[in-house]
TORGU-589280 format. One record per residue: residue in three letters; x negated, y negated, z of N, C-alpha, C, O in turn; residue number from 1. Coordinates in steps of 0.2 Angstrom, whole numbers. Atoms other than C-alpha are relative to their C-alpha. Example, Ala and Ser with C-alpha at 12.3 -4.5 7.8 and 13.67 -1.06 7.14 Angstrom:
TORGU-589280
  rest   n.xx   n.yy   n.zz  ca.xx  ca.yy  ca.zz   c.xx   c.yy   c.zz   o.xx   o.yy   o.zz   nr
   ALA     -4      6      0    -62     22     39     -4     -6      0     -9     -5      3    1
   SER      4      6     -1    -68      5     36      4     -5      3      1    -11      4    2
//
This chain:
TORGU-589280
  rest   n.xx   n.yy   n.zz  ca.xx  ca.yy  ca.zz   c.xx   c.yy   c.zz   o.xx   o.yy   o.zz   nr
   MET     -7      1     -2   -400   -259    609      0     -6      4     -4     -6      9    1
   THR     -1      6     -4   -395   -275    616      5      1      6     11      4      5    2
   ARG     -5     -1     -6   -387   -274    634      5     -6      0      3    -12     -1    3
   ARG     -5      5      0   -371   -283    636      1     -2      8      1      2     12    4
   ARG     -1      3     -6   -370   -295    651      6     -4      0      7     -8     -4    5
   LYS     -6      4      0   -354   -303    657     -2     -7      2     -7     -8      6    6
   CYS      1      7     -2   -354   -322    658      6     -2      4     12     -1      2    7
   PRO     -5      2     -5   -344   -329    673      4     -6     -3      9     -8      0    8
   LEU     -4      6      2   -339   -345    663      6      2     -5      5      6     -9    9
   ALA     -6     -1      4   -322   -345    656      1     -5     -5     -1    -11     -4   10
   ALA     -1      5      5   -318   -354    640      7     -1     -3     10      5     -4   11
   PRO     -6      0      3   -302   -361    634      1      1     -7      7      3     -9   12
   LEU     -1     -1      7   -305   -360    616     -6      4     -3    -12      4      0   13
   LEU      5     -3      4   -316   -350    604     -1     -2     -7      4     -3    -10   14
   THR      2      2      7   -325   -355    589     -5      6     -2    -10      7      1   15
   ALA      4     -5      3   -332   -341    579     -4     -2     -6      0     -5    -11   16
   VAL      4      3      5   -346   -346    567     -4      6     -4     -8     10      0   17
   LEU      4     -4      4   -353   -335    553     -5     -4     -3     -4     -9     -7   18
   ILE      5      3      3   -369   -340    547     -4      4     -5     -6     10     -3   19
   VAL      2     -4      5   -375   -333    531     -8      0      0    -11     -6      0   20
   GLY      7      0      0   -393   -327    531     -2      4     -6      2      7     -9   21
   PRO      3     -3      5   -405   -320    519     -1      8      0     -5     10      4   22
   SER      1     -7      0   -403   -301    516      4      3     -6      9      0     -8   23
   ALA     -4     -3      6   -397   -290    502      5      5      3      9      2      7   24
   CYS     -6     -5     -3   -387   -274    507     -2      3      7      3      5     10   25
   ALA      2     -3     -6   -397   -268    522     -2     -5      5     -4    -11      3   26
   ALA      2      5     -6   -400   -276    539     -7      0      0    -11      5     -2   27
   GLY      7      1      0   -417   -283    540     -2     -7      3      2    -11      4   28
   PRO      3      6     -3   -428   -297    546      2     -6     -4      2     -5    -10   29
   VAL     -1      6      4   -425   -315    541     -6     -3     -1    -10     -4      4   30
   ALA      6      3      1   -439   -323    533     -2     -6      4      3    -10      4   31
   GLY      2      6     -3   -448   -336    543      3      0      7      2     -5     11   32
   SER     -3      0     -6   -439   -331    559     -4      5      5     -7     10      2   33
   SER      4     -5     -5   -446   -322    575      5      0      6      7     -4      9   34
   ALA     -4     -1     -6   -436   -314    589     -3     -3      6      1     -5     11   35
   ALA      3      3     -6   -449   -321    601      2     -7      1      1    -10      6   36
   THR     -2      8     -1   -444   -339    597      7     -1      0      9     -7      1   37
   ALA     -7      1      0   -426   -336    595      3     -1      7      0      2     12   38
   PRO     -3      1     -7   -415   -343    610      3      7      2      7     10     -1   39
   LEU     -3     -6     -2   -411   -328    621      6     -1      5      8     -6      6   40
   THR     -6      0     -4   -396   -323    632     -2     -4      6     -7     -3      9   41
   GLY      1      4     -6   -395   -336    646     -3     -7     -2     -3    -12      2   42
   SER      3      6      3   -403   -350    635      6     -5     -1     11     -3     -4   43
   ALA     -5      5      2   -394   -367    633     -2     -2     -7     -7     -2    -10   44
   VAL      1      2      7   -391   -372    615      5     -6     -2     10     -6      2   45
   PRO     -5      5      2   -383   -387    607      6      2     -3      6      8     -6   46
   ALA     -7     -2      3   -365   -387    601     -1      0     -8     -5     -4    -11   47
   VAL      0      0      7   -362   -382    583      4     -6     -3     10     -6     -1   48
   THR     -4      5      3   -357   -397    573     -2     -1     -7     -7      2    -10   49
   GLY      1      1      7   -356   -402    555      6     -1     -4     11     -3     -2   50
   THR     -5      0      5   -346   -401    539      1      7     -3     -4     10     -5   51
   THR     -2     -6      4   -337   -386    531     -2     -2     -7     -3     -7    -10   52
   ALA      1      1      7   -341   -383    513      5     -4     -4      4     -7     -9   53
   ASP     -5      4      4   -324   -390    508      1     -7      3      6    -10      2   54
   GLY      0      7     -2   -327   -406    518      3     -2      7      4     -8      8   55
   HIS     -3      1     -7   -319   -404    535     -5      0      5    -10      3      5   56
   ARG      5      0     -6   -328   -409    551      1      5      5      6      7      6   57
   VAL      0     -5     -5   -333   -396    564     -4     -3      6     -9     -5      5   58
   ASP      3      2     -6   -337   -400    582      2      5      5      7      5      7   59
   ALA     -2     -5     -5   -338   -385    594     -2     -2      7     -3      3     11   60
   ALA      2      2     -7   -343   -395    609      6      2      5     11      1      3   61
   ARG     -4     -3     -6   -335   -388    625      5      5     -3     11      6      0   62
   ARG     -4     -6      2   -329   -373    615     -5      6      0    -11      5     -1   63
   ALA      4     -6      1   -335   -355    615     -1      1     -7      4      0    -11   64
   VAL      2     -1      7   -343   -350    599     -3      7     -1     -7     10      3   65
   LEU      2     -7      2   -345   -333    591     -4     -1     -7      0     -3    -12   66
   LEU      4      1      7   -359   -335    577     -2      7     -2     -5     11      1   67
   ALA      3     -6      3   -363   -321    565     -4     -2     -6     -1     -5    -11   68
   PHE      5      1      5   -378   -323    554      1      6     -5     -1     11     -4   69
   VAL     -1     -5      5   -373   -314    538     -2     -2     -7     -4     -7     -8   70
   ASP      3      1      6   -378   -312    520      6      1     -5      9      7     -6   71
   PHE     -6      0      4   -363   -316    508     -2      4     -7      3      6    -11   72
   THR      2     -3      6   -373   -308    493      0      7      0      0     11     -5   73
   GLY     -1     -7     -1   -371   -291    500      6      3     -3     11     -1     -3   74
   GLY     -6     -3      3   -359   -279    492      5      2      5      4      1     11   75
   LEU     -6     -2     -5   -343   -271    500     -3      4      5      0      4     11   76
   GLY      2     -5     -5   -353   -258    509     -6     -3      4     -9      1      8   77
   SER      6      3     -3   -367   -270    516      2     -1      8      8     -2      9   78
   PRO     -1      1     -7   -369   -272    535      3     -7      1      7     -8      5   79
   SER     -2      7     -1   -366   -291    533      8      0     -2     12     -4      2   80
   ARG     -7      0      2   -349   -288    524      4      4      5     10      1      7   81
   SER     -4     -4     -5   -344   -275    537      0     -5      7      5     -5     10   82
   GLN      0      4     -6   -349   -288    551      5     -5     -1      9     -7      4   83
   LEU     -5      5      2   -338   -301    542      7      3      2     12     -1      4   84
   VAL     -6     -3     -1   -323   -289    543      1      1      8      7     -1     10   85
   VAL     -1     -1     -7   -326   -286    562      1     -7      3      6     -8      7   86
   LEU     -1      7     -3   -327   -305    565      7     -3     -2     10     -7      2   87
   LYS     -7      2      2   -311   -308    555      5      3      5     10      0      7   88
   SER     -4     -4     -4   -303   -295    566      0     -4      7      6     -5     10   89
   ALA      0      3     -7   -309   -304    582      3     -7      0      7     -8      4   90
   ALA     -3      7      0   -303   -321    576      8      1     -1     11     -3      2   91
   THR     -7     -2      1   -286   -313    571      3      1      7      8     -1      9   92
   GLN     -3     -2     -7   -284   -306    589      0     -6      5      4     -6     10   93
   HIS      0      6     -4   -288   -323    596      3     -6     -4      0    -11     -3   94
   ALA     -3      5      5   -277   -333    584      2     -6      5      5     -5     10   95
   GLY     -1      6     -4   -275   -351    590     -6     -2      4     -7     -8      5   96
   ASP      7      2     -4   -292   -350    600     -6      1     -5    -11     -1     -3   97
   ALA      6     -2      4   -303   -344    585      0     -4     -6      5     -5     -9   98
   LEU      2      3      7   -311   -354    571     -6      3     -2    -11      3      1   99
   VAL      5     -3      2   -322   -344    561     -4     -4     -6      0     -6    -10  100
   LEU      4      4      5   -336   -353    551     -5      4     -3     -9      8      0  101
   ALA      6     -4      3   -348   -346    538     -5     -5     -3     -3    -11     -5  102
   VAL      5      4      3   -364   -354    533     -6      3     -4     -8      9     -2  103
   ASP      6     -3      4   -378   -351    520     -6     -3      3     -8     -8      1  104
   GLY      7      2     -2   -394   -353    530     -5      0     -4    -11     -2     -3  105
   THR      5     -1      4   -404   -348    516     -1     -5     -5     -6     -6     -8  106
   GLY      0      6      5   -400   -363    505      1      3     -7      0     -1    -12  107
   ARG      0     -3      7   -397   -351    490      7     -2     -3      8     -2     -9  108
   ALA     -7      2      2   -378   -355    489      2     -7      0      1    -10      5  109
   SER     -3      7      0   -370   -371    484      6      0      4      9      5      6  110
   ASP     -6      1     -4   -355   -378    494      6      3     -4     10      6     -2  111
   ASP     -5     -3      4   -344   -373    479      0      7      0      5     10      0  112
   GLU      1     -8      0   -351   -355    479      3      2      7      6      8      8  113
   LEU     -2     -1     -7   -347   -355    498      8      0      0     11      4      3  114
   VAL     -8      1      1   -329   -361    495      3      6     -4      8      9     -2  115
   ASN     -2     -6      4   -327   -348    482      0      7      4      5     11      3  116
   ALA      1     -6     -4   -333   -334    493      6      0      5      9      5      7  117
   ALA     -5      1     -5   -321   -340    507      7      2     -3     11      6      0  118
   ASN     -6     -2      4   -307   -339    494      1      7     -2      6     11     -1  119
   ASP      0     -7      2   -312   -322    487      1      5      5      4     10      4  120
   TRP      0     -5     -6   -314   -314    504      6     -2      4      7      2      9  121
   ASP     -6      2     -4   -297   -322    510     -2     -2      7      2      1     12  122
   LEU      2      1     -7   -306   -329    525      5     -5      3      5     -5     10  123
   GLY     -5      5     -2   -293   -343    527      5      3      5      7      0     10  124
   ARG     -6     -3     -4   -279   -332    533     -3      3      7      2      3     12  125
   ALA      2     -2     -7   -290   -326    548     -3     -6      4     -6     -5      9  126
   GLY      3      6     -3   -295   -344    552     -7     -1     -1    -10     -4      3  127
   VAL      7      1      1   -312   -343    544     -1     -6     -5      2     -6    -10  128
   ALA      2      5      4   -319   -359    537     -8      1     -1    -11      4      2  129
   VAL      7     -1      2   -336   -360    528     -4     -6      2     -3    -12     -1  130
   LEU      4      6     -2   -349   -372    536     -4     -1     -6     -7      3     -9  131
   GLY      3      2      6   -357   -382    522     -8      2      0    -11      4      6  132
   LYS      7     -2      1   -375   -379    516     -5     -4      5     -9      0      8  133
   ALA      5      4     -5   -384   -393    526      2      2      7     -3      2     11  134
   SER     -2     -1     -7   -374   -390    542     -2      7      2     -4      9      8  135
   GLY      2     -7     -2   -377   -371    541     -8      1      1    -10      4      5  136
   ALA      7     -1     -1   -396   -373    538     -2     -3      7     -6     -1     10  137
   ALA      1      3     -7   -396   -384    554      2      5      6     -2      5     10  138
   ALA     -2     -5     -5   -387   -371    564     -4      6      0     -6      8      5  139
   ALA      5     -6      0   -398   -357    558     -7     -2      3    -10      2      6  140
   ALA      6      2     -3   -413   -367    563      0      0      8     -5      1     11  141
   VAL     -1     -1     -7   -406   -368    581      0      7      2     -4      8      7  142
   TYR     -1     -7     -3   -402   -350    583     -5      5     -3     -6     10      1  143
   ARG      6     -4      3   -416   -342    572      2      7      1     -2     11      5  144
   PRO     -1     -7      0   -409   -325    568     -6      4     -2     -9      2     -6  145
   ALA      5     -5      2   -421   -311    568      1      5     -5     -3      8     -8  146
   THR     -2     -5      5   -411   -300    557      7     -2     -2     10     -6      0  147
   VAL     -7      1      2   -395   -300    547      3      7     -1      0     11     -4  148
   PRO     -4      5     -4   -382   -297    552     -3     -1      7     -6      4     10  149
   GLU      2      2     -7   -385   -305    569      6     -4      3      8     -9      0  150
   THR     -5      3     -3   -371   -310    581     -1     -3      7     -5      0     11  151
   VAL      2      4     -6   -372   -323    595      7     -3      3     11     -6      0  152
   LEU     -6      2     -4   -358   -327    608     -3     -5      5     -7     -4      9  153
   VAL      2      5     -4   -360   -344    616      6     -3      4     11     -3      2  154
   THR     -5      3     -4   -350   -351    631      2     -7     -2     -2    -10     -6  155
   SER     -2      7      1   -341   -367    631     -5     -5      3     -5    -11      1  156
   GLY      5      4     -3   -355   -374    641     -6      0     -3    -11     -3     -1  157
   GLY      6     -1      4   -368   -370    628     -5      4      2    -11      3      1  158
   ILE      5     -5     -2   -376   -355    635      1      6     -4      7      8     -4  159
   ILE     -1     -7      4   -379   -339    625      2      5      5     -2      7     10  160
   ALA     -2     -5     -5   -369   -326    634     -2      7     -3     -3     12      1  161
   GLU      2     -6      3   -373   -312    621     -3     -1     -6     -2     -6     -9  162
   ARG      3      0      7   -384   -308    606     -1      7     -2     -4     11      2  163
   TRP      1     -7      2   -383   -293    596     -3      0     -7     -1     -4    -11  164
   GLY      3     -1      7   -394   -288    581      3      6     -3      4     11     -1  165
   GLY     -3     -5      4   -388   -278    567      7      0      0     11     -4      3  166
   LEU     -8     -1      0   -370   -272    563      2      1      7      0      6     10  167
   THR     -3     -1     -7   -360   -274    579      7      2     -1     11     -2     -4  168
   PRO     -8     -2      1   -343   -265    580      4     -4      4      2     -8      9  169
   ALA     -5      3     -4   -328   -273    586      1      2      7      3     -2     12  170
   GLN      0     -3     -6   -328   -262    601     -5     -3      5     -4     -3     11  171
   ARG      5      4     -4   -343   -272    608      2     -8      0      1    -11      5  172
   ILE     -1      8      0   -338   -290    602      6     -2      3      6     -7      7  173
   VAL     -6      3     -3   -320   -291    606      1      0      7      3     -4     10  174
   PRO      0      1     -7   -322   -286    624     -4     -5      3     -2     -8      8  175
   ALA      4      5     -2   -336   -298    626      4     -7     -1      3    -11      4  176
   LEU     -4      6      2   -325   -311    618      5     -1      5      7     -7      8  177
   HIS     -6      0     -5   -310   -307    629     -3     -2      7      0     -6     10  178
   ASP      3      2     -7   -321   -308    645     -2     -7      0      0    -10      5  179
   LEU      2      7      0   -327   -325    640      6     -4      0      6    -10      3  180
   LEU     -6      5      1   -310   -332    636      5      1      6      9     -3      7  181
   SER     -5     -1     -6   -301   -324    651     -2     -4      6     -8     -4      8  182
   PRO      2      4     -6   -300   -335    666     -2      5      6      1     11      6  183
   VAL      2     -4     -5   -309   -327    681      5     -1      6      6     -7      8  184
   PRO     -5      1     -5   -296   -324    695     -3     -2      6     -9     -1      8  185
   ALA      2      3     -6   -298   -334    711      0      6      5      5     10      5  186
   PRO     -1     -5     -5   -302   -323    726      5     -2      5      7     -7      6  187
   THR     -6      1     -5   -288   -320    738     -3      1      7     -7      5      8  188
   SER      2      0     -7   -290   -323    756      5      4      4     11      4      3  189
   ARG     -4     -4     -4   -284   -311    769      2     -4      7     -3     -7     10  190
   SER     -2      4     -7   -274   -318    784      0      5      5      2      3     11  191
//
């Protein structure tokens, strides 16, 4: 079980990023990755940048980012598909602040297949865009998920605030997201 730690940094905007990883229907390790080498909570990471599968530029510099490494090949009951539903909900709750991106880090899906998946799963209405094949592979190389699904919350300053392995419910993700996006009240002085 991953412990949740609050991050004192507030972020004006949220970018949620789904990164497609290699898994069938069950959560499991990602080939060639190691939890020991993955950046941990408190680690600095570069901003997610790149191009969506349909050709739009993405730059998450100075934005909070919610990344979920999922496998689009899983069926309706798969942990990855369930995690996608959780992230669509989180993005909808933070409408205007959330941009959800999906990436095939496995290299198995073409950009056309990723665009089709986004359309089939109605990701656009929730503010979900699909990060293209090359950009997704680059992002997966930075975050190195140890399992699929795996979700990472990054501050606008590029620090990993949270990292959850396996299917993570909205009851854990949404409050962490809210804490990150809510401004910290200034202390009041007593006269």
